[in-house]
C-alpha positions as a Markdown table, in Angstrom:
| # | Residue | x | y | z |
|---|---|---|---|---|
| 1 | Met | -9.9 | -2.3 | 7.3 |
| 2 | Thr | -12.1 | -3.7 | 4.6 |
| 3 | Tyr | -14.5 | -6.6 | 5.4 |
| 4 | Pro | -16.3 | -9.0 | 3.1 |
| 5 | Ser | -19.6 | -7.4 | 4.2 |
| 6 | Asp | -18.7 | -3.9 | 3.0 |
| 7 | Asp | -19.8 | -4.4 | -0.6 |
| 8 | Val | -23.2 | -5.8 | 0.5 |
| 9 | Arg | -23.6 | -2.8 | 2.9 |
| 10 | Thr | -23.0 | -0.4 | 0.1 |
| 11 | Thr | -25.4 | -2.2 | -2.2 |
| 12 | Val | -28.2 | -2.2 | 0.5 |
| 13 | Arg | -27.7 | 1.5 | 1.2 |
| 14 | Asp | -28.0 | 2.2 | -2.6 |
| 15 | Glu | -31.2 | 0.1 | -2.7 |
| 16 | Ile | -32.7 | 2.2 | 0.1 |
| 17 | Lys | -31.8 | 5.5 | -1.5 |
| 18 | Gly | -33.0 | 4.1 | -4.9 |
| 19 | Asn | -36.4 | 3.2 | -3.4 |
| 20 | Lys | -38.5 | 5.5 | -5.6 |
| 21 | Thr | -41.7 | 5.3 | -3.6 |
| 22 | Leu | -39.8 | 6.1 | -0.3 |
| 23 | Val | -37.7 | 8.9 | -1.7 |
| 24 | Glu | -40.5 | 10.6 | -3.6 |
| 25 | Gly | -42.8 | 10.3 | -0.6 |
| 26 | Leu | -40.3 | 11.8 | 1.8 |
| 27 | Arg | -39.5 | 14.7 | -0.6 |
| 28 | Glu | -43.2 | 15.4 | -1.1 |
| 29 | Phe | -43.8 | 15.4 | 2.7 |
| 30 | Ala | -40.8 | 17.7 | 3.3 |
| 31 | Ser | -42.2 | 20.2 | 0.8 |
| 32 | Leu | -45.6 | 20.2 | 2.7 |
| 33 | Gly | -44.0 | 21.0 | 6.1 |
| 34 | Ala | -44.3 | 17.5 | 7.5 |
| 35 | Gly | -42.9 | 16.7 | 11.0 |
| 36 | Phe | -40.7 | 13.7 | 11.9 |
| 37 | Tyr | -41.9 | 11.5 | 14.8 |
| 38 | Ala | -38.9 | 9.5 | 16.0 |
| 39 | Gly | -39.6 | 6.3 | 17.9 |
| 40 | Tyr | -38.9 | 5.6 | 21.6 |
| 41 | Gly | -36.9 | 2.7 | 22.6 |
| 42 | Asn | -33.5 | 1.2 | 23.3 |
| 43 | Leu | -30.1 | 1.4 | 21.5 |
| 44 | Gly | -31.5 | -0.7 | 18.7 |
| 45 | Asp | -34.0 | 2.0 | 18.0 |
| 46 | Ala | -31.1 | 4.5 | 18.2 |
| 47 | Leu | -29.5 | 2.7 | 15.3 |
| 48 | Ile | -32.7 | 2.9 | 13.2 |
| 49 | Ala | -33.0 | 6.6 | 14.0 |
| 50 | Leu | -29.3 | 7.2 | 13.1 |
| 51 | Gly | -29.8 | 5.6 | 9.7 |
| 52 | Thr | -33.0 | 7.5 | 9.2 |
| 53 | Leu | -31.4 | 10.8 | 9.9 |
| 54 | Asp | -28.5 | 9.9 | 7.5 |
| 55 | Leu | -31.1 | 9.3 | 4.8 |
| 56 | Phe | -32.8 | 12.6 | 5.4 |
| 57 | Arg | -29.5 | 14.4 | 5.1 |
| 58 | Asp | -28.6 | 12.7 | 1.8 |
| 59 | Leu | -32.1 | 13.5 | 0.4 |
| 60 | Gly | -32.0 | 17.1 | 1.5 |
| 61 | Cys | -35.1 | 16.6 | 3.7 |
| 62 | Asp | -35.2 | 18.7 | 6.8 |
| 63 | Phe | -38.1 | 17.7 | 9.0 |
| 64 | Pro | -38.9 | 19.4 | 12.3 |
| 65 | Arg | -38.9 | 16.9 | 15.2 |
| 66 | Ile | -42.1 | 16.0 | 17.0 |
| 67 | Lys | -41.6 | 15.2 | 20.7 |
| 68 | Gly | -43.9 | 13.3 | 23.1 |
| 69 | Arg | -46.2 | 10.3 | 23.0 |
| 70 | Glu | -49.6 | 11.6 | 24.3 |
| 71 | Gln | -52.6 | 11.0 | 22.1 |
| 72 | Ala | -52.6 | 14.6 | 20.8 |
| 73 | Thr | -48.9 | 14.7 | 20.1 |
| 74 | Leu | -49.3 | 14.9 | 16.3 |
| 75 | Ser | -52.0 | 17.5 | 16.4 |
| 76 | Gly | -51.0 | 20.7 | 14.6 |
| 77 | Tyr | -49.5 | 18.7 | 11.7 |
| 78 | Thr | -51.2 | 17.7 | 8.4 |
| 79 | His | -48.3 | 15.4 | 7.4 |
| 80 | Val | -46.1 | 13.3 | 9.6 |
| 81 | Val | -43.2 | 10.9 | 8.9 |
| 82 | Met | -43.1 | 8.2 | 11.6 |
| 83 | Gly | -39.8 | 6.4 | 12.4 |
| 84 | Gly | -39.5 | 2.7 | 11.7 |
| 85 | Gly | -39.2 | -0.1 | 14.2 |
| 86 | Gly | -41.0 | -2.9 | 16.0 |
| 87 | Gly | -43.7 | -1.0 | 17.8 |
| 88 | Trp | -46.5 | -2.6 | 15.8 |
| 89 | Val | -46.9 | -6.1 | 17.5 |
| 90 | Lys | -50.4 | -6.9 | 18.6 |
| 91 | Gly | -50.5 | -7.7 | 22.3 |
| 92 | Leu | -46.9 | -6.9 | 22.8 |
| 93 | Trp | -45.8 | -3.5 | 21.4 |
| 94 | Glu | -48.7 | -1.2 | 20.5 |
| 95 | Thr | -46.8 | 2.0 | 21.4 |
| 96 | Tyr | -48.0 | 4.3 | 18.6 |
| 97 | Leu | -51.4 | 3.0 | 17.7 |
| 98 | Asp | -53.6 | 5.5 | 19.7 |
| 99 | Leu | -51.7 | 8.7 | 18.7 |
| 100 | Thr | -51.5 | 7.5 | 15.0 |
| 101 | Leu | -55.2 | 6.7 | 14.7 |
| 102 | Ser | -56.1 | 9.9 | 16.4 |
| 103 | Phe | -54.0 | 11.8 | 13.8 |
| 104 | Leu | -55.6 | 9.9 | 10.9 |
| 105 | Lys | -59.1 | 10.6 | 12.2 |
| 106 | Glu | -58.3 | 14.3 | 12.1 |
| 107 | Gly | -57.5 | 13.9 | 8.4 |
| 108 | Gly | -53.7 | 13.8 | 8.6 |
| 109 | Arg | -51.4 | 12.0 | 6.1 |
| 110 | Leu | -48.8 | 9.6 | 7.3 |
| 111 | Ile | -45.7 | 7.8 | 6.1 |
| 112 | Ile | -44.6 | 4.9 | 8.4 |
| 113 | Leu | -40.9 | 4.1 | 7.7 |
| 114 | Pro | -39.8 | 0.4 | 7.4 |
| 115 | Ser | -41.2 | -1.5 | 10.3 |
| 116 | Thr | -42.5 | -4.9 | 11.4 |
| 117 | Phe | -46.3 | -5.3 | 11.6 |
| 118 | Ser | -47.7 | -8.4 | 13.5 |
| 119 | Ser | -51.5 | -8.8 | 13.5 |
| 120 | Phe | -51.9 | -5.1 | 12.6 |
| 121 | Gly | -53.4 | -3.7 | 9.4 |
| 122 | Ser | -57.2 | -3.7 | 9.7 |
| 123 | Glu | -57.0 | -0.6 | 12.0 |
| 124 | Phe | -55.5 | 1.4 | 9.1 |
| 125 | Val | -57.9 | 0.2 | 6.3 |
| 126 | Pro | -60.5 | 3.1 | 6.9 |
| 127 | Tyr | -57.7 | 5.6 | 6.4 |
| 128 | Ala | -55.8 | 3.7 | 3.6 |
| 129 | Asp | -55.8 | 6.8 | 1.3 |
| 130 | Gln | -54.0 | 8.8 | 4.0 |
| 131 | Val | -51.2 | 6.4 | 5.0 |
| 132 | Thr | -48.2 | 4.9 | 3.2 |
| 133 | Met | -46.6 | 1.9 | 5.0 |
| 134 | Phe | -43.2 | 0.4 | 4.5 |
| 135 | Cys | -42.3 | -3.1 | 5.7 |
| 136 | Arg | -38.8 | -4.2 | 6.4 |
| 137 | Glu | -39.5 | -7.8 | 5.5 |
| 138 | Glu | -42.1 | -9.8 | 3.6 |
| 139 | Glu | -44.0 | -11.4 | 6.4 |
| 140 | Ser | -45.2 | -7.9 | 7.6 |
| 141 | Tyr | -46.1 | -7.1 | 4.0 |
| 142 | Arg | -48.2 | -10.3 | 3.7 |
| 143 | Gln | -50.0 | -9.7 | 7.0 |
| 144 | Leu | -51.0 | -6.1 | 6.1 |
| 145 | Ile | -52.3 | -7.1 | 2.7 |
| 146 | Thr | -54.2 | -10.1 | 4.3 |
| 147 | Gln | -55.8 | -7.7 | 6.8 |
| 148 | Gly | -57.2 | -5.5 | 4.0 |
| 149 | Met | -54.6 | -2.8 | 3.2 |
| 150 | Pro | -54.5 | -2.0 | -0.5 |
| 151 | Glu | -51.3 | -3.0 | -2.3 |
| 152 | Asp | -50.7 | 0.5 | -3.5 |
| 153 | Arg | -50.4 | 1.7 | 0.1 |
| 154 | Val | -47.9 | -1.0 | 1.4 |
| 155 | Phe | -44.3 | -1.3 | 0.2 |
| 156 | Leu | -41.1 | -3.2 | 1.0 |
| 157 | Cys | -37.8 | -1.5 | 2.0 |
| 158 | His | -34.8 | -2.5 | 4.0 |
| 159 | Asp | -34.6 | -1.5 | 7.7 |
| 160 | Leu | -33.1 | 2.0 | 7.8 |
| 161 | Ala | -30.6 | 0.8 | 10.3 |
| 162 | Phe | -28.8 | -0.6 | 7.3 |
| 163 | Tyr | -28.4 | 3.0 | 5.9 |
| 164 | Cys | -26.1 | 4.2 | 8.8 |
| 165 | Asp | -23.1 | 6.0 | 7.4 |
| 166 | Pro | -20.0 | 3.9 | 8.2 |
| 167 | Ala | -18.2 | 7.1 | 9.2 |
| 168 | His | -20.2 | 7.0 | 12.5 |
| 169 | Phe | -18.0 | 4.1 | 13.6 |
| 170 | Ser | -14.7 | 5.0 | 12.0 |
| 171 | Gly | -11.6 | 5.0 | 14.1 |
| 172 | Leu | -12.8 | 2.3 | 16.5 |
| 173 | Asp | -10.6 | -0.5 | 17.7 |
| 174 | Leu | -12.1 | -3.5 | 16.0 |
| 175 | Ser | -9.3 | -6.0 | 16.7 |
| 176 | Gly | -11.6 | -8.8 | 17.8 |
| 177 | Arg | -9.2 | -10.0 | 20.5 |
| 178 | Tyr | -11.8 | -12.1 | 22.3 |
| 179 | Pro | -13.6 | -15.0 | 20.7 |
| 180 | Asp | -17.3 | -14.7 | 21.5 |
| 181 | Ile | -20.0 | -12.4 | 23.1 |
| 182 | Gly | -23.6 | -13.3 | 23.7 |
| 183 | Ile | -26.1 | -10.4 | 23.4 |
| 184 | Phe | -29.5 | -11.8 | 24.3 |
| 185 | Arg | -32.8 | -10.3 | 25.2 |
| 186 | Asn | -33.9 | -9.9 | 28.7 |
| 187 | Asp | -37.4 | -8.6 | 28.0 |
| 188 | Glu | -40.8 | -9.8 | 26.7 |
| 189 | Glu | -39.5 | -10.9 | 23.3 |
| 190 | Arg | -37.0 | -13.5 | 24.6 |
| 191 | Leu | -37.5 | -17.0 | 23.3 |
| 192 | Leu | -35.5 | -18.8 | 26.0 |
| 193 | Lys | -35.8 | -18.3 | 29.8 |
| 194 | Asn | -32.4 | -19.8 | 30.4 |
| 195 | Arg | -29.4 | -18.2 | 28.7 |
| 196 | Asp | -25.7 | -18.3 | 29.3 |
| 197 | Arg | -24.9 | -16.2 | 32.4 |
| 198 | Ala | -22.2 | -14.5 | 30.4 |
| 199 | Ser | -24.8 | -13.0 | 28.1 |
| 200 | Val | -25.4 | -9.2 | 28.3 |
| 201 | Asp | -28.4 | -7.3 | 26.9 |
| 202 | Leu | -26.4 | -4.3 | 25.5 |
| 203 | Ser | -29.5 | -2.8 | 23.9 |
| 204 | Leu | -31.1 | -2.1 | 27.3 |
| 205 | Leu | -28.2 | -0.1 | 28.6 |
| 206 | Ile | -30.2 | 2.9 | 27.5 |
| 207 | Asn | -34.0 | 2.5 | 27.0 |
| 208 | Asp | -37.2 | 4.4 | 26.6 |
| 209 | Ile | -35.5 | 7.3 | 24.9 |
| 210 | Gln | -37.0 | 9.2 | 21.9 |
| 211 | Trp | -34.0 | 9.2 | 19.5 |
| 212 | Met | -34.3 | 12.5 | 17.6 |
| 213 | Asp | -30.8 | 13.9 | 16.7 |
| 214 | Glu | -27.5 | 12.5 | 15.3 |
| 215 | Ala | -25.3 | 13.1 | 18.3 |
| 216 | Gln | -27.8 | 11.7 | 20.7 |
| 217 | Cys | -27.9 | 8.4 | 18.7 |
| 218 | Ala | -24.2 | 8.2 | 17.6 |
| 219 | Glu | -22.4 | 8.7 | 20.9 |
| 220 | Pro | -23.8 | 5.7 | 22.9 |
| 221 | Leu | -23.8 | 3.6 | 19.7 |
| 222 | Arg | -20.1 | 4.2 | 19.2 |
| 223 | Ala | -19.5 | 3.2 | 22.8 |
| 224 | Val | -21.3 | -0.1 | 22.3 |
| 225 | Ala | -19.7 | -0.6 | 18.9 |
| 226 | Gly | -16.3 | -0.2 | 20.5 |
| 227 | Leu | -17.2 | -3.0 | 23.0 |
| 228 | Ile | -18.6 | -5.3 | 20.3 |
| 229 | Gly | -15.4 | -4.7 | 18.2 |
| 230 | Gln | -13.4 | -6.5 | 20.9 |
| 231 | Phe | -15.1 | -9.8 | 20.0 |
| 232 | Asp | -14.7 | -11.8 | 16.8 |
| 233 | His | -18.1 | -13.6 | 17.0 |
| 234 | Val | -21.4 | -12.2 | 18.1 |
| 235 | His | -24.4 | -14.5 | 19.1 |
| 236 | Thr | -27.6 | -12.5 | 19.5 |
| 237 | Asp | -31.4 | -12.5 | 19.3 |
| 238 | Arg | -31.3 | -8.7 | 19.3 |
| 239 | Leu | -32.0 | -7.7 | 15.6 |
| 240 | His | -30.2 | -4.4 | 15.7 |
| 241 | Met | -27.2 | -5.6 | 17.7 |
| 242 | Ala | -26.9 | -8.1 | 14.8 |
| 243 | Val | -27.2 | -5.3 | 12.2 |
| 244 | Leu | -24.6 | -3.2 | 14.1 |
| 245 | Ser | -22.2 | -6.2 | 14.5 |
| 246 | Thr | -22.6 | -7.0 | 10.8 |
| 247 | Gln | -21.6 | -3.5 | 9.9 |
| 248 | Leu | -18.6 | -3.7 | 12.1 |
| 249 | Gly | -17.4 | -6.8 | 10.2 |
| 250 | Arg | -18.1 | -9.3 | 13.1 |
| 251 | Asn | -19.2 | -12.9 | 12.5 |
| 252 | Val | -22.8 | -12.9 | 13.5 |
| 253 | Asp | -25.0 | -15.7 | 14.6 |
| 254 | Val | -28.7 | -14.5 | 14.7 |
| 255 | Arg | -31.2 | -16.3 | 16.9 |
| 256 | Pro | -35.0 | -16.1 | 16.8 |
| 257 | Gly | -37.2 | -14.1 | 19.2 |
| 258 | Ile | -40.7 | -14.8 | 20.3 |
| 259 | Tyr | -42.2 | -13.9 | 16.9 |
| 260 | Phe | -41.1 | -13.8 | 13.3 |
| 261 | Lys | -39.2 | -10.5 | 13.1 |
| 262 | Asn | -35.6 | -11.8 | 13.3 |
| 263 | Arg | -36.1 | -14.6 | 10.8 |
| 264 | Ala | -38.0 | -12.4 | 8.4 |
| 265 | Val | -35.4 | -9.6 | 8.4 |
| 266 | Phe | -32.6 | -12.2 | 8.0 |
| 267 | Asp | -34.5 | -13.6 | 4.9 |
| 268 | Tyr | -35.0 | -10.2 | 3.4 |
| 269 | Thr | -31.7 | -8.5 | 4.1 |
| 270 | Leu | -29.2 | -10.0 | 6.5 |
| 271 | His | -28.7 | -13.3 | 4.6 |
| 272 | Arg | -26.9 | -11.3 | 1.9 |
| 273 | Phe | -24.0 | -10.6 | 4.2 |
| 274 | Pro | -21.4 | -13.4 | 4.1 |
| 275 | Asn | -20.6 | -13.0 | 7.8 |
| 276 | Val | -24.1 | -13.7 | 9.1 |
| 277 | Thr | -25.9 | -16.9 | 9.8 |
| 278 | Phe | -29.3 | -17.8 | 11.3 |
| 279 | Gln | -29.7 | -20.5 | 13.9 |
| 280 | Glu | -33.1 | -21.9 | 14.8 |
| 281 | Glu | -34.1 | -22.5 | 18.4 |
| 282 | Glu | -37.1 | -23.9 | 20.2 |
| 283 | Thr | -38.5 | -22.2 | 23.3 |
| 284 | Asp | -37.7 | -23.7 | 26.7 |
| 285 | Tyr | -40.9 | -22.3 | 28.2 |
| 286 | Thr | -43.5 | -24.9 | 29.0 |
| 287 | Pro | -47.1 | -24.6 | 27.6 |
| 288 | Ser | -48.2 | -23.4 | 31.0 |
| 289 | Glu | -45.5 | -20.9 | 31.3 |
| 290 | Gln | -46.3 | -19.7 | 27.7 |
| 291 | Gly | -49.8 | -19.2 | 28.9 |
| 292 | Ile | -48.6 | -17.2 | 31.8 |
| 293 | Arg | -46.4 | -15.1 | 29.6 |
| 294 | Phe | -49.3 | -14.5 | 27.3 |
| 295 | Ser | -51.5 | -13.5 | 30.2 |
| 296 | Asn | -48.9 | -11.2 | 31.5 |
| 297 | Gln | -48.6 | -9.6 | 28.1 |
| 298 | Leu | -52.3 | -9.0 | 28.0 |
| 299 | Leu | -52.2 | -7.6 | 31.5 |
| 300 | Arg | -49.4 | -5.2 | 30.5 |
| 301 | Glu | -51.4 | -4.2 | 27.5 |
| 302 | Thr | -54.5 | -3.6 | 29.5 |
| 303 | Val | -52.5 | -1.5 | 32.0 |
| 304 | Arg | -51.0 | 0.4 | 29.0 |
| 305 | Arg | -54.4 | 1.1 | 27.5 |
| 306 | Leu | -55.8 | 2.2 | 30.9 |
| 307 | Asn | -52.9 | 4.5 | 31.3 |
| 308 | Ala | -53.5 | 5.9 | 27.8 |
| 309 | Glu | -57.2 | 6.3 | 28.6 |
| 310 | Gln | -56.4 | 8.1 | 31.9 |
| 311 | Gln | -53.9 | 10.3 | 30.0 |
| 312 | Ala | -56.6 | 11.1 | 27.4 |
| 313 | Glu | -59.1 | 11.8 | 30.1 |
| 314 | Arg | -56.6 | 14.1 | 31.9 |
| 315 | Glu | -56.0 | 15.9 | 28.6 |
| 316 | His | -59.7 | 16.2 | 28.0 |
| 317 | Thr | -60.3 | 17.5 | 31.5 |
| 318 | Gly | -57.4 | 19.9 | 31.1 |
| 319 | Ser | -58.9 | 21.1 | 27.8 |
| 320 | Ile | -62.3 | 21.7 | 29.4 |
| 321 | Leu | -60.7 | 23.6 | 32.3 |
| 322 | Arg | -58.8 | 25.7 | 29.9 |
| 323 | Arg | -62.0 | 26.5 | 28.0 |
| 324 | Asn | -63.8 | 27.3 | 31.2 |
| 325 | Asp | -60.9 | 29.6 | 32.2 |
| 326 | Ala | -61.2 | 31.3 | 28.8 |
| 327 | Leu | -65.0 | 31.6 | 29.2 |
| 328 | Leu | -64.6 | 33.1 | 32.7 |
| 329 | Lys | -62.2 | 35.7 | 31.4 |
| 330 | Arg | -64.6 | 36.5 | 28.6 |
| 331 | Asn | -67.5 | 36.7 | 31.2 |
| 332 | Asp | -65.5 | 39.1 | 33.4 |
| 333 | Ala | -64.7 | 41.2 | 30.3 |
| 334 | Leu | -68.4 | 41.2 | 29.4 |
| 335 | Leu | -69.5 | 42.2 | 32.9 |
| 336 | Lys | -67.0 | 45.1 | 32.9 |
| 337 | Arg | -68.4 | 46.2 | 29.5 |
| 338 | Val | -72.0 | 45.9 | 30.8 |
| 339 | Glu | -71.1 | 48.0 | 33.8 |
| 340 | Thr | -69.4 | 50.7 | 31.6 |
| 341 | Leu | -72.5 | 50.7 | 29.3 |
| 342 | Gln | -74.8 | 51.0 | 32.3 |
| 343 | Val | -72.8 | 54.1 | 33.5 |
| 344 | Glu | -72.9 | 55.6 | 30.1 |
| 345 | Leu | -76.6 | 54.9 | 29.8 |
| 346 | Glu | -77.3 | 56.6 | 33.1 |
| 347 | Arg | -75.4 | 59.6 | 32.0 |
| 348 | Glu | -77.4 | 59.7 | 28.8 |
| 349 | Lys | -80.6 | 59.4 | 30.8 |
| 350 | Gln | -79.6 | 62.3 | 33.0 |
| 351 | Thr | -78.8 | 64.3 | 29.9 |
| 352 | Val | -82.2 | 63.4 | 28.4 |
| 353 | Arg | -84.0 | 64.4 | 31.6 |
| 354 | Val | -82.3 | 67.8 | 31.6 |
| 355 | Asp | -83.1 | 68.3 | 27.9 |
| 356 | Glu | -86.7 | 67.3 | 28.6 |
| 357 | Gln | -86.9 | 69.8 | 31.5 |
| 358 | Lys | -85.5 | 72.6 | 29.2 |
| 359 | Glu | -87.9 | 71.6 | 26.5 |
| 360 | Ala | -90.9 | 71.7 | 28.9 |
| 361 | His | -89.8 | 75.1 | 30.2 |
| 362 | Ile | -89.4 | 76.5 | 26.7 |
| 363 | His | -92.8 | 75.1 | 25.8 |
| 364 | Ala | -94.4 | 76.8 | 28.9 |
| 365 | Leu | -92.8 | 80.1 | 28.0 |
| 366 | Ser | -94.0 | 79.8 | 24.5 |
| 367 | Ala | -97.5 | 79.1 | 25.7 |
| 368 | Leu | -97.4 | 82.1 | 28.0 |
| 369 | Val | -96.2 | 84.4 | 25.2 |
| 370 | Glu | -98.9 | 83.1 | 23.0 |
| 371 | Glu | -101.5 | 83.7 | 25.7 |
| 372 | Met | -100.3 | 87.2 | 26.2 |
| 373 | Arg | -100.4 | 87.9 | 22.4 |
| 374 | Ser | -104.0 | 86.7 | 22.3 |
| 375 | Ser | -105.2 | 88.8 | 25.3 |
| 376 | Trp | -107.5 | 91.9 | 24.9 |
| 377 | Phe | -104.9 | 94.1 | 26.5 |
| 378 | His | -102.3 | 93.0 | 24.0 |
| 379 | Gln | -104.6 | 93.7 | 21.1 |
| 380 | Leu | -105.5 | 97.2 | 22.5 |
| 381 | Ser | -101.8 | 97.9 | 23.0 |
| 382 | Lys | -101.1 | 96.9 | 19.4 |
| 383 | Arg | -103.8 | 99.4 | 18.2 |
| 384 | Tyr | -102.5 | 102.1 | 20.6 |
| 385 | Tyr | -99.0 | 101.9 | 19.4 |
| 386 | Ala | -100.1 | 101.7 | 15.8 |
| 387 | Leu | -101.5 | 105.2 | 16.2 |
| 388 | Phe | -98.1 | 106.5 | 16.9 |
| 389 | Arg | -96.9 | 105.3 | 13.5 |
| 390 | Ile | -99.4 | 107.6 | 11.7 |
| 391 | Pro | -97.2 | 110.6 | 10.5 |
| 392 | Val | -99.2 | 113.6 | 11.7 |
| 393 | Leu | -101.3 | 112.0 | 14.5 |
| 394 | Gly | -98.1 | 110.2 | 15.8 |
| 395 | Lys | -96.4 | 113.6 | 16.4 |
| 396 | Val | -99.4 | 115.0 | 18.2 |
| 397 | Leu | -99.7 | 111.9 | 20.4 |
| 398 | His | -95.9 | 112.0 | 21.2 |
| 399 | Gly | -96.3 | 115.6 | 22.2 |
| 400 | Leu | -99.3 | 115.0 | 24.5 |
| 401 | Arg | -97.3 | 112.1 | 26.2 |
| 402 | Gly | -94.4 | 114.4 | 26.7 |
| 403 | Met | -96.6 | 117.1 | 28.3 |
| 404 | Met | -98.2 | 114.4 | 30.5 |
| 405 | Gly | -94.8 | 113.2 | 31.6 |
| 406 | Arg | -93.6 | 116.6 | 32.6 |
| 407 | Gln | -96.7 | 117.3 | 34.7 |
| 408 | His | -96.3 | 114.0 | 36.6 |
| 409 | Pro | -95.1 | 114.7 | 40.2 |
């Protein structure tokens, strides 16, 4: 079945693939061995990841996946492509700030795929030459520039959830047999505390997952898409449930959240789809309750930062212990080597002592021989035996010695 939104979807996909800065940056990073860091989150984040993986496939970019969220997760890479999303909201979602800044401090280069940035930007200014940031709407772009990021490091691009291949959702029953479904937030971003009891927050059916491969993303999204397809009209403040519903040809009524994201993405991309409208709402939280919500957010952020600091301390302690273990092993090896050398040295000393004794004995014998040679008796003997070497006299003397020998009893 063809929907009025199909032509717009094709156009938006073409604009993403035709974004020269994005495409050239990804291909350059792929040639340099960059890793892909996929974001954590709910089924909305799965839709972003699925569109991102489709884009990688179409560009021929094969990035190894980077798993984890500890501060040192990106260590070992010089280039990293970070998945897009909404994890850059000051005081609310600061999920990736610590590990990203740690990576940049080590000299790494980074591409952040289309995201929303609220009150962020100044943190990246010292590393502006190392990072390329893509915003999925104009308000984030404006805030980053206002906070000091250079214009040649910040760019606009549609949310990569819009790049999802329609084939992922082919063959589903999209009959729209029921009139309406409400998909409203039940977390920190909700604008209203009181919603229709029939509302269901489908995005949170699966949450806090790092979405890294196609099957992992597509299978639960097809299940949710099959459910949404049973309704003709979708009312939601979930941005990516709105994007998914739009791609399924549903009539979509988008509502605001606690900050500008939904309105800004509607103004940049969603307004182009004929089946999507935006309906403004005012919060039903009192000023006092708003203050409490803000305090709770700060408390959660404080707890998050403390947990991150504890994790960093554990990693640091673990690193020190590993170094100590390595030093102890080296020390044991050195001690064994010293013991071996000591044994060899003792053997050499014994050999030297034996050689010294031999040398002293030879020297004593030499001295004795020399003493004998210089004695009066030795000199007399030399003269006596010299007479025997005189031809005539020697024969006479030999004869006399022979006669004396025969007369000896």
